[in-house]
N, C-alpha and C positions, 0 to 999 in steps of 0.2 A: 419916291416913297421912302420914308425913313425906316430905320431898323425896327422900331417898336411895332409899326403896322405890318411888317413882314414876319413877325414872330409867329411861329406855329405853336399852338397850345397842345400839350399832351397831358392827359389826365391819369390819375392813379388807375392802375390795372391795364393801361395800354401796354402792348408789347411793341418795343421799338428796336431799331437797328442802330447801334452806337459803338464807338470804340471802347473796348474794355482793356484797361492797363493790367499788366502783370504785377505780381506783388513786389517786384523789385523796381517798379515804376518805368519799365521799358514799355514802349508802345505795343499794344496788342492789335488783334484783328477787329474788324467790325463784327459784332455778335449780337444776338437777340438779348434783350433784357426787359424786365418788368418795371414799369414806373411805380414806385411806392408812394412818393409824395412829390409835390412840386411847389415852388414858390414862383415869384415873378419871372426869374431868369434861370434857375437851376432846378435840376431833377435828381432825386435820390432813386437809384435804380439797383436792381438785383439781377445778376447775370443768369442766363439760361444756358445750360450745357448738355451736350449729348454724351458726355463722359460719365455714364451711369454706373460703371463698374466700381467706382469709389464713392460711396455715399458718405455724406457728412451729416452731423446732427442738424436738424431743422430744415434739411432739403425737402422740397416738394416734388413728388414724382408725377410726371405727365406722360401718359401712354401715347404712342404715336397715333392711335385712332381716336384720341379724345377730340372733342369738338373744336378746341382752340389751339391744339398743338399745330404749329405752322411748319413743323419739320416732319420728315418721313420717318424719323427715328424717335425712340423714347427719349425723354429729356428730364432734366432736373432744374428747378429754380433753386439757385444757391444763395441762401441768406448770408453765408459767410463771404460772399463776393458782392459787397455793397460798395457803391461809389457815387459821388456827386458829380454830375456833368452839366455843362452848359447846354441850353436849348439849341445853340448854334451847331453843335457837333452831332446831333441826332440826324441820321441819314433818312430814315423813313419810319412810318408807323406800319407795323406788320399785322396788327390785330388787337384783340382785347382778351383778357383773362376771363375764363368762364366763372360762373357763380360758385360752383363747388370748389374750384381752386382758389378763389378769393377767400372763402371761409377757411380753408386749410392754411393759406398763407397768413391770414390774420392771426389764427391760433398759434402758428409756429413763430411769428414775429413776437407775440406776447411772451411765449415761453423763452425765446431767444433773449429778449431784454431782461426777463426775470432771472435768467441764469447768471447774470453779471453779479 
């Protein structure tokens, strides 16, 4: 079986487990992230964090009892923590972002880009 046929396809709004690098490019832990876009081999993802005591502009808050929060703690989708990753390093699909969080994320992404 060749590499192409083994490729797992992840779609926008999927929540995946992948390594997230620190800002100084040292390797980080495997963490949940939301897939924002995909091309044939790479994915643009935004980190999900439970470090909610420090909010950043454009963060999306997800309560622990929300339908799609896969963690037992409240979480934030961090639009400032964007990275492009290869499909090969995604460890697992954890779930899918709910409709209301998709709408909030789309609105915040638009505001984020317009702020440049």
